[in-house]
BAVEX-768386 format. One record per residue (C-alpha): residue number from 1; residue in three letters; z, y, x. Coordinates in steps of 0.001 Angstrom, whole numbers, plus 500000, padded with zeros to 6 digits. Example, Ala and Ser with C-alpha at 12.3 -4.5 7.8 and 13.67 -1.06 7.14 Angstrom:
! residues 2
+-----+---------+--------+--------+--------+
! num ! residuo !      w !      v !      u !
+-----+---------+--------+--------+--------+
!   1 !     ALA ! 507800 ! 495500 ! 512300 !
!   2 !     SER ! 507140 ! 498940 ! 513670 !
+-----+---------+--------+--------+--------+
END
This chain:
! residues 345
+-----+---------+--------+--------+--------+
! num ! residuo !      w !      v !      u !
+-----+---------+--------+--------+--------+
!   1 !     MET ! 522232 ! 511117 ! 492762 !
!   2 !     THR ! 519505 ! 509056 ! 491100 !
!   3 !     VAL ! 516146 ! 509261 ! 492862 !
!   4 !     GLY ! 512962 ! 507758 ! 491561 !
!   5 !     ILE ! 509235 ! 508004 ! 491017 !
!   6 !     VAL ! 508219 ! 510959 ! 488834 !
!   7 !     GLY ! 504491 ! 510370 ! 489249 !
!   8 !     TYR ! 502242 ! 507748 ! 490820 !
!   9 !     GLY ! 498568 ! 507511 ! 491646 !
!  10 !     ALA ! 496020 ! 505192 ! 493211 !
!  11 !     TYR ! 492565 ! 505335 ! 494679 !
!  12 !     ILE ! 490131 ! 502477 ! 495374 !
!  13 !     PRO ! 486595 ! 503220 ! 496644 !
!  14 !     ARG ! 483863 ! 501868 ! 494398 !
!  15 !     TRP ! 481960 ! 500111 ! 497184 !
!  16 !     ARG ! 482511 ! 496337 ! 497573 !
!  17 !     ILE ! 481277 ! 493648 ! 499914 !
!  18 !     LYS ! 481616 ! 489987 ! 498995 !
!  19 !     GLN ! 483165 ! 487569 ! 501436 !
!  20 !     SER ! 480041 ! 485457 ! 501095 !
!  21 !     SER ! 477963 ! 488366 ! 502460 !
!  22 !     ILE ! 480112 ! 488480 ! 505587 !
!  23 !     ALA ! 480025 ! 484696 ! 505888 !
!  24 !     GLU ! 476209 ! 484762 ! 505857 !
!  25 !     VAL ! 476374 ! 486633 ! 509158 !
!  26 !     TRP ! 479444 ! 485164 ! 510867 !
!  27 !     GLY ! 479936 ! 481797 ! 509200 !
!  28 !     SER ! 482485 ! 480266 ! 506836 !
!  29 !     ASP ! 483423 ! 476993 ! 508509 !
!  30 !     ASN ! 486814 ! 478024 ! 509851 !
!  31 !     GLU ! 490055 ! 479766 ! 508843 !
!  32 !     MET ! 488155 ! 482834 ! 507579 !
!  33 !     ILE ! 487072 ! 481183 ! 504357 !
!  34 !     ASN ! 490678 ! 480202 ! 503623 !
!  35 !     THR ! 491749 ! 483784 ! 502964 !
!  36 !     ARG ! 490812 ! 483283 ! 499284 !
!  37 !     VAL ! 489551 ! 486856 ! 499094 !
!  38 !     GLU ! 486411 ! 487107 ! 496965 !
!  39 !     GLU ! 485465 ! 490662 ! 497917 !
!  40 !     LYS ! 486934 ! 493802 ! 499424 !
!  41 !     SER ! 486739 ! 497561 ! 498923 !
!  42 !     VAL ! 484860 ! 499647 ! 501473 !
!  43 !     CYS ! 485221 ! 503390 ! 501969 !
!  44 !     SER ! 482104 ! 505543 ! 501879 !
!  45 !     MET ! 480685 ! 507511 ! 504821 !
!  46 !     ASP ! 482564 ! 510634 ! 503752 !
!  47 !     GLU ! 485897 ! 508963 ! 502958 !
!  48 !     ASP ! 488884 ! 508392 ! 505193 !
!  49 !     THR ! 492652 ! 508030 ! 505055 !
!  50 !     ALA ! 493117 ! 511713 ! 504251 !
!  51 !     THR ! 490573 ! 511964 ! 501427 !
!  52 !     MET ! 491884 ! 508818 ! 499754 !
!  53 !     ALA ! 495484 ! 510017 ! 500012 !
!  54 !     VAL ! 494400 ! 513275 ! 498393 !
!  55 !     GLU ! 492812 ! 511457 ! 495435 !
!  56 !     ALA ! 495878 ! 509276 ! 494943 !
!  57 !     GLY ! 498114 ! 512345 ! 495306 !
!  58 !     LYS ! 496189 ! 514236 ! 492630 !
!  59 !     SER ! 496793 ! 511405 ! 490169 !
!  60 !     ALA ! 500487 ! 511326 ! 491059 !
!  61 !     LEU ! 500737 ! 515054 ! 490377 !
!  62 !     LYS ! 498898 ! 514720 ! 487055 !
!  63 !     ARG ! 501297 ! 512042 ! 485900 !
!  64 !     SER ! 504354 ! 513992 ! 487034 !
!  65 !     GLY ! 503498 ! 517427 ! 485653 !
!  66 !     VAL ! 505185 ! 518866 ! 488776 !
!  67 !     ASN ! 503964 ! 522123 ! 490313 !
!  68 !     PRO ! 502632 ! 521201 ! 493795 !
!  69 !     LYS ! 504382 ! 524316 ! 495150 !
!  70 !     ASP ! 507677 ! 522516 ! 494484 !
!  71 !     ILE ! 506846 ! 519685 ! 496893 !
!  72 !     GLY ! 509108 ! 519938 ! 499916 !
!  73 !     ALA ! 507931 ! 516901 ! 501898 !
!  74 !     ILE ! 504689 ! 514985 ! 502385 !
!  75 !     TYR ! 504574 ! 511831 ! 504495 !
!  76 !     ILE ! 501414 ! 509763 ! 504918 !
!  77 !     GLY ! 501738 ! 506189 ! 506135 !
!  78 !     SER ! 498658 ! 504623 ! 507710 !
!  79 !     GLU ! 497339 ! 502752 ! 510729 !
!  80 !     SER ! 493954 ! 504442 ! 510441 !
!  81 !     HIS ! 494732 ! 508158 ! 510605 !
!  82 !     PRO ! 491453 ! 510051 ! 511182 !
!  83 !     TYR ! 492877 ! 511919 ! 514190 !
!  84 !     ILE ! 494879 ! 510696 ! 517164 !
!  85 !     VAL ! 496210 ! 514235 ! 517611 !
!  86 !     LYS ! 496232 ! 516227 ! 514342 !
!  87 !     SER ! 498178 ! 515461 ! 511227 !
!  88 !     THR ! 496818 ! 513771 ! 508125 !
!  89 !     SER ! 499802 ! 515007 ! 506130 !
!  90 !     SER ! 498977 ! 518705 ! 506602 !
!  91 !     ILE ! 495405 ! 518084 ! 505408 !
!  92 !     VAL ! 496709 ! 516332 ! 502295 !
!  93 !     ALA ! 499296 ! 519055 ! 501673 !
!  94 !     GLU ! 496717 ! 521835 ! 501746 !
!  95 !     ALA ! 494225 ! 519894 ! 499626 !
!  96 !     LEU ! 496914 ! 519377 ! 496978 !
!  97 !     ASP ! 497782 ! 523098 ! 497081 !
!  98 !     ALA ! 501346 ! 522371 ! 498131 !
!  99 !     THR ! 503450 ! 525098 ! 499685 !
! 100 !     PRO ! 503210 ! 525476 ! 503482 !
! 101 !     GLU ! 507015 ! 525625 ! 503505 !
! 102 !     LEU ! 507449 ! 521864 ! 503672 !
! 103 !     THR ! 508175 ! 519067 ! 506093 !
! 104 !     ALA ! 505125 ! 516926 ! 506780 !
! 105 !     ALA ! 504519 ! 513981 ! 509081 !
! 106 !     ASP ! 502259 ! 511006 ! 509692 !
! 107 !     LEU ! 503940 ! 507611 ! 509826 !
! 108 !     GLU ! 502742 ! 504363 ! 511353 !
! 109 !     PHE ! 504247 ! 500893 ! 511082 !
! 110 !     ALA ! 501212 ! 498764 ! 510326 !
! 111 !     CYS ! 501151 ! 497931 ! 506612 !
! 112 !     LYS ! 504631 ! 499173 ! 505688 !
! 113 !     ALA ! 504331 ! 502818 ! 506734 !
! 114 !     GLY ! 503902 ! 503895 ! 503099 !
! 115 !     THR ! 507147 ! 502269 ! 501967 !
! 116 !     ALA ! 508914 ! 503771 ! 504985 !
! 117 !     ALA ! 507709 ! 507179 ! 503726 !
! 118 !     ILE ! 509333 ! 506458 ! 500360 !
! 119 !     GLN ! 512664 ! 505657 ! 502031 !
! 120 !     ILE ! 512608 ! 508832 ! 504136 !
! 121 !     ILE ! 511846 ! 511041 ! 501151 !
! 122 !     MET ! 514581 ! 509331 ! 499128 !
! 123 !     GLY ! 517032 ! 510432 ! 501818 !
! 124 !     LEU ! 515699 ! 513987 ! 501890 !
! 125 !     ILE ! 516079 ! 514323 ! 498124 !
! 126 !     LYS ! 519568 ! 512809 ! 498074 !
! 127 !     SER ! 520654 ! 515178 ! 500848 !
! 128 !     GLY ! 519423 ! 518170 ! 498866 !
! 129 !     MET ! 516926 ! 519203 ! 501547 !
! 130 !     VAL ! 513938 ! 518920 ! 499206 !
! 131 !     LYS ! 513359 ! 518878 ! 495458 !
! 132 !     TYR ! 510265 ! 516688 ! 495412 !
! 133 !     GLY ! 508457 ! 514680 ! 498054 !
! 134 !     LEU ! 505125 ! 512855 ! 498161 !
! 135 !     ALA ! 504857 ! 509494 ! 499935 !
! 136 !     SER ! 501489 ! 507832 ! 500413 !
! 137 !     GLY ! 500140 ! 504649 ! 501929 !
! 138 !     SER ! 496449 ! 505033 ! 502756 !
! 139 !     ASP ! 494193 ! 503003 ! 505021 !
! 140 !     THR ! 490603 ! 502320 ! 506002 !
! 141 !     ALA ! 491533 ! 499103 ! 507741 !
! 142 !     GLN ! 489645 ! 498066 ! 510874 !
! 143 !     GLY ! 488278 ! 494656 ! 511751 !
! 144 !     ARG ! 486200 ! 493690 ! 514771 !
! 145 !     PRO ! 482803 ! 492278 ! 513726 !
! 146 !     GLY ! 483091 ! 488515 ! 513342 !
! 147 !     ASP ! 486899 ! 488528 ! 513516 !
! 148 !     VAL ! 488953 ! 486954 ! 510723 !
! 149 !     LEU ! 490264 ! 490431 ! 509868 !
! 150 !     GLU ! 486789 ! 491577 ! 508876 !
! 151 !     TYR ! 486899 ! 489241 ! 505886 !
! 152 !     THR ! 489920 ! 491017 ! 504396 !
! 153 !     ALA ! 490436 ! 494480 ! 505991 !
! 154 !     ALA ! 489796 ! 496947 ! 503159 !
! 155 !     SER ! 490204 ! 500562 ! 502048 !
! 156 !     GLY ! 492493 ! 502150 ! 499465 !
! 157 !     ALA ! 495428 ! 504471 ! 498835 !
! 158 !     ALA ! 498497 ! 504875 ! 496654 !
! 159 !     ALA ! 500812 ! 507868 ! 496311 !
! 160 !     PHE ! 504238 ! 508370 ! 494775 !
! 161 !     LEU ! 505885 ! 511669 ! 493953 !
! 162 !     LEU ! 509659 ! 511294 ! 494160 !
! 163 !     GLY ! 512361 ! 513435 ! 492583 !
! 164 !     ASN ! 515616 ! 513296 ! 490629 !
! 165 !     LYS ! 514445 ! 514643 ! 487264 !
! 166 !     ASN ! 512035 ! 513236 ! 484646 !
! 167 !     ILE ! 511980 ! 509927 ! 486495 !
! 168 !     VAL ! 509368 ! 507374 ! 485471 !
! 169 !     VAL ! 510747 ! 504590 ! 487663 !
! 170 !     LYS ! 514306 ! 504619 ! 488984 !
! 171 !     ILE ! 514736 ! 503307 ! 492530 !
! 172 !     ASP ! 517971 ! 501333 ! 492273 !
! 173 !     GLU ! 518274 ! 500194 ! 495885 !
! 174 !     THR ! 516346 ! 499502 ! 499078 !
! 175 !     TYR ! 516824 ! 497128 ! 502001 !
! 176 !     SER ! 514902 ! 496705 ! 505271 !
! 177 !     TYR ! 514546 ! 494030 ! 507952 !
! 178 !     SER ! 512819 ! 494628 ! 511320 !
! 179 !     THR ! 512358 ! 492770 ! 514621 !
! 180 !     ASP ! 510084 ! 492915 ! 517660 !
! 181 !     THR ! 507585 ! 490223 ! 516650 !
! 182 !     PRO ! 504106 ! 490706 ! 518213 !
! 183 !     ASP ! 501860 ! 489325 ! 515501 !
! 184 !     PHE ! 499349 ! 492190 ! 515274 !
! 185 !     TRP ! 498656 ! 495286 ! 517375 !
! 186 !     ARG ! 496114 ! 497859 ! 518527 !
! 187 !     ARG ! 496570 ! 499645 ! 521838 !
! 188 !     GLU ! 495746 ! 503294 ! 522510 !
! 189 !     GLY ! 492011 ! 503759 ! 522945 !
! 190 !     LYS ! 491102 ! 500392 ! 521453 !
! 191 !     GLU ! 488892 ! 500520 ! 518381 !
! 192 !     PHE ! 489863 ! 497224 ! 516795 !
! 193 !     PRO ! 493236 ! 495484 ! 516417 !
! 194 !     ARG ! 494182 ! 492064 ! 517750 !
! 195 !     HIS ! 496384 ! 489437 ! 516164 !
! 196 !     GLY ! 498824 ! 486961 ! 517655 !
! 197 !     GLY ! 497589 ! 483825 ! 515922 !
! 198 !     ARG ! 500565 ! 481520 ! 515476 !
! 199 !     PHE ! 502964 ! 484470 ! 515156 !
! 200 !     THR ! 501265 ! 485776 ! 512025 !
! 201 !     GLY ! 502826 ! 483483 ! 509422 !
! 202 !     GLU ! 506293 ! 482005 ! 509919 !
! 203 !     PRO ! 507951 ! 484290 ! 512509 !
! 204 !     ALA ! 506263 ! 487429 ! 511197 !
! 205 !     TYR ! 505281 ! 487682 ! 507525 !
! 206 !     PHE ! 507507 ! 485039 ! 505968 !
! 207 !     THR ! 510624 ! 485681 ! 508064 !
! 208 !     HIS ! 510564 ! 489406 ! 507358 !
! 209 !     VAL ! 509461 ! 489399 ! 503713 !
! 210 !     LEU ! 511929 ! 486665 ! 502805 !
! 211 !     SER ! 514770 ! 488276 ! 504775 !
! 212 !     ALA ! 514221 ! 491703 ! 503221 !
! 213 !     THR ! 513901 ! 490305 ! 499698 !
! 214 !     ARG ! 516968 ! 488090 ! 500010 !
! 215 !     GLY ! 518880 ! 490959 ! 501581 !
! 216 !     LEU ! 518038 ! 493199 ! 498633 !
! 217 !     LEU ! 519052 ! 490555 ! 496103 !
! 218 !     SER ! 522363 ! 490107 ! 497905 !
! 219 !     LYS ! 522952 ! 493860 ! 498234 !
! 220 !     THR ! 522305 ! 494473 ! 494529 !
! 221 !     GLY ! 523994 ! 491315 ! 493275 !
! 222 !     THR ! 520844 ! 490367 ! 491371 !
! 223 !     THR ! 518781 ! 487189 ! 491125 !
! 224 !     VAL ! 515108 ! 486385 ! 490645 !
! 225 !     ASP ! 515762 ! 486055 ! 486916 !
! 226 !     ASP ! 516796 ! 489722 ! 486691 !
! 227 !     TYR ! 513291 ! 490947 ! 487543 !
! 228 !     ASP ! 510163 ! 491042 ! 485401 !
! 229 !     TYR ! 507681 ! 491672 ! 488219 !
! 230 !     PHE ! 507476 ! 490921 ! 491935 !
! 231 !     VAL ! 505064 ! 492601 ! 494353 !
! 232 !     PHE ! 504714 ! 491344 ! 497915 !
! 233 !     HIS ! 502440 ! 492598 ! 500694 !
! 234 !     GLN ! 499055 ! 490908 ! 500365 !
! 235 !     PRO ! 497235 ! 490148 ! 503655 !
! 236 !     ASN ! 495598 ! 487323 ! 501696 !
! 237 !     SER ! 496312 ! 485538 ! 498428 !
! 238 !     LYS ! 498158 ! 482597 ! 500016 !
! 239 !     PHE ! 501085 ! 484377 ! 501665 !
! 240 !     PRO ! 502537 ! 486235 ! 498645 !
! 241 !     MET ! 502223 ! 483195 ! 496389 !
! 242 !     LYS ! 503902 ! 480969 ! 498997 !
! 243 !     THR ! 506677 ! 483564 ! 499283 !
! 244 !     ALA ! 507150 ! 483489 ! 495528 !
! 245 !     LYS ! 507345 ! 479697 ! 495545 !
! 246 !     ILE ! 509987 ! 479694 ! 498304 !
! 247 !     LEU ! 512087 ! 482226 ! 496377 !
! 248 !     GLY ! 511638 ! 480430 ! 493080 !
! 249 !     VAL ! 509690 ! 483280 ! 491486 !
! 250 !     PRO ! 507416 ! 482169 ! 488607 !
! 251 !     SER ! 503757 ! 482916 ! 489356 !
! 252 !     GLU ! 503396 ! 484930 ! 486129 !
! 253 !     LYS ! 505789 ! 487520 ! 487599 !
! 254 !     VAL ! 503577 ! 487933 ! 490688 !
! 255 !     VAL ! 500022 ! 487784 ! 489321 !
! 256 !     PRO ! 499995 ! 491268 ! 487655 !
! 257 !     GLY ! 500398 ! 492948 ! 491058 !
! 258 !     MET ! 498037 ! 490625 ! 492972 !
! 259 !     LEU ! 494922 ! 492623 ! 493863 !
! 260 !     VAL ! 493891 ! 491175 ! 497202 !
! 261 !     GLN ! 491310 ! 488745 ! 495775 !
! 262 !     LYS ! 489296 ! 491656 ! 494339 !
! 263 !     ILE ! 489817 ! 494462 ! 496852 !
! 264 !     GLY ! 491053 ! 492830 ! 500060 !
! 265 !     ASN ! 493985 ! 493877 ! 502222 !
! 266 !     THR ! 494359 ! 497657 ! 501995 !
! 267 !     TYR ! 497112 ! 497607 ! 504647 !
! 268 !     SER ! 499556 ! 500510 ! 504055 !
! 269 !     ALA ! 498348 ! 500726 ! 500453 !
! 270 !     SER ! 498525 ! 496974 ! 499774 !
! 271 !     SER ! 501953 ! 496497 ! 498204 !
! 272 !     LEU ! 501903 ! 500049 ! 496816 !
! 273 !     LEU ! 498632 ! 499485 ! 494965 !
! 274 !     GLY ! 500176 ! 496297 ! 493599 !
! 275 !     LEU ! 503129 ! 498358 ! 492402 !
! 276 !     SER ! 500771 ! 500890 ! 490815 !
! 277 !     ALA ! 498990 ! 498107 ! 488922 !
! 278 !     VAL ! 502331 ! 496860 ! 487605 !
! 279 !     LEU ! 503364 ! 500369 ! 486538 !
! 280 !     ASP ! 500143 ! 500585 ! 484529 !
! 281 !     ILE ! 501450 ! 497829 ! 482242 !
! 282 !     ALA ! 505257 ! 497744 ! 482649 !
! 283 !     LYS ! 507512 ! 498458 ! 479680 !
! 284 !     PRO ! 510645 ! 500638 ! 479614 !
! 285 !     GLY ! 513690 ! 498788 ! 480876 !
! 286 !     GLU ! 511736 ! 496242 ! 482911 !
! 287 !     LYS ! 512734 ! 495660 ! 486532 !
! 288 !     ILE ! 510423 ! 495400 ! 489542 !
! 289 !     LEU ! 511073 ! 494050 ! 493019 !
! 290 !     ILE ! 508582 ! 495101 ! 495697 !
! 291 !     THR ! 508609 ! 494052 ! 499355 !
! 292 !     SER ! 506165 ! 495444 ! 501891 !
! 293 !     PHE ! 505408 ! 494040 ! 505326 !
! 294 !     GLY ! 504249 ! 495691 ! 508512 !
! 295 !     SER ! 503217 ! 493839 ! 511643 !
! 296 !     GLY ! 505321 ! 494422 ! 514700 !
! 297 !     ALA ! 507305 ! 493546 ! 512512 !
! 298 !     GLY ! 509274 ! 494761 ! 509506 !
! 299 !     ALA ! 509664 ! 494672 ! 505741 !
! 300 !     ASP ! 511019 ! 497136 ! 503169 !
! 301 !     SER ! 512280 ! 495847 ! 499834 !
! 302 !     PHE ! 513020 ! 497901 ! 496700 !
! 303 !     SER ! 514664 ! 497256 ! 493351 !
! 304 !     MET ! 513235 ! 499488 ! 490600 !
! 305 !     THR ! 513788 ! 500005 ! 486881 !
! 306 !     VAL ! 511131 ! 501445 ! 484563 !
! 307 !     THR ! 512273 ! 504270 ! 482256 !
! 308 !     ASP ! 511204 ! 505400 ! 478779 !
! 309 !     LEU ! 508873 ! 508036 ! 480267 !
! 310 !     ILE ! 506404 ! 505489 ! 481618 !
! 311 !     SER ! 504391 ! 505002 ! 478419 !
! 312 !     GLU ! 503428 ! 508663 ! 478104 !
! 313 !     LYS ! 503155 ! 509624 ! 481783 !
! 314 !     ARG ! 500777 ! 506885 ! 482903 !
! 315 !     LYS ! 498083 ! 507982 ! 480464 !
! 316 !     ASN ! 497361 ! 511071 ! 482550 !
! 317 !     ALA ! 495472 ! 509404 ! 485417 !
! 318 !     PRO ! 493115 ! 506450 ! 486051 !
! 319 !     PHE ! 494504 ! 502909 ! 485959 !
! 320 !     VAL ! 494183 ! 500561 ! 488932 !
! 321 !     ASN ! 492280 ! 497874 ! 487032 !
! 322 !     ASP ! 489717 ! 500450 ! 485889 !
! 323 !     MET ! 489091 ! 501355 ! 489540 !
! 324 !     ILE ! 488710 ! 497687 ! 490414 !
! 325 !     LYS ! 486085 ! 497262 ! 487703 !
! 326 !     ASN ! 484207 ! 500396 ! 488786 !
! 327 !     LYS ! 482331 ! 498862 ! 491695 !
! 328 !     GLU ! 478977 ! 498652 ! 493436 !
! 329 !     TYR ! 478085 ! 495921 ! 495898 !
! 330 !     ILE ! 476628 ! 496484 ! 499343 !
! 331 !     GLY ! 475251 ! 494065 ! 501939 !
! 332 !     TYR ! 476518 ! 493545 ! 505456 !
! 333 !     ALA ! 474059 ! 496010 ! 507031 !
! 334 !     ARG ! 475151 ! 498820 ! 504694 !
! 335 !     TYR ! 478773 ! 497845 ! 505256 !
! 336 !     VAL ! 478398 ! 498107 ! 509034 !
! 337 !     LYS ! 476819 ! 501542 ! 508634 !
! 338 !     GLN ! 479512 ! 502846 ! 506266 !
! 339 !     ARG ! 482316 ! 501561 ! 508467 !
! 340 !     LYS ! 480597 ! 503217 ! 511461 !
! 341 !     LYS ! 480421 ! 500032 ! 513477 !
! 342 !     LEU ! 476904 ! 500809 ! 514729 !
! 343 !     LYS ! 477093 ! 502285 ! 518209 !
! 344 !     GLY ! 474814 ! 504868 ! 519742 !
! 345 !     LEU ! 474197 ! 506834 ! 516522 !
+-----+---------+--------+--------+--------+
END
């Protein structure tokens, strides 16, 4: 059975803070300035993982033309679910007017929980358990004031409605690679995450992203030359471009899905927003390779082929680049208020 994307959607809050505004408060004379992120998206006071997933889900439904009552599964991947005990997925399901007769769950694996949701729903559809399923990566990423993460941790969401009919993008194959590598974590009850310094690059991001991508290429019998676009998880602008260089991927195949410079690292939505941006411009028959990464650590890689339906379907919802351009800047004080970092209020 062929399973693929029948509708996709994205959501990026309009608020932005420039890296220079953060540097004015905390400084720019160390590794923070080397993230090469110009600005990042910031959720509003009344936005969270659930509301952003709903907006992205609405766009996915518009592009698909599917009746929300036919959705049999909704999985929301995030590391910033609004409740410790209470599901985000059930909120999203009801807001989208999906049937209550569905399987719903919240997933967490740092920044790859959204791609894990796609893999699970692929299996449910292939087994015949559900007809359609919605997978979303949505995050309002946290960063302790003054920490390097605060320069990049951003907000955004992407959603993909999967099915086996009227497919916009065929998912040809998927491959995953996971190990216990402690590069980034947040313990129960702790408000902000911590990162393992020297573990972040080589043993974590690069080992997993390269292993998953190479594993997929081997599994499918394809090479870099067979793909028109590559999307890698974007914690900053250096890591995905270095990955491309190691693999021998021309930069022009990576740039269309590179959003981190303009919106920051949207965590579970990062690689999926990059994929959405590529789908906004991809032509029928073109092939896409996307590899996510989640700290802890793991990576999911996918081979996809765009179908003839893409040109007509994508017109029915906002494009990613339009959301990037629709922005309003705020200063650090407003940012701290919106991200609810002021205590005692």
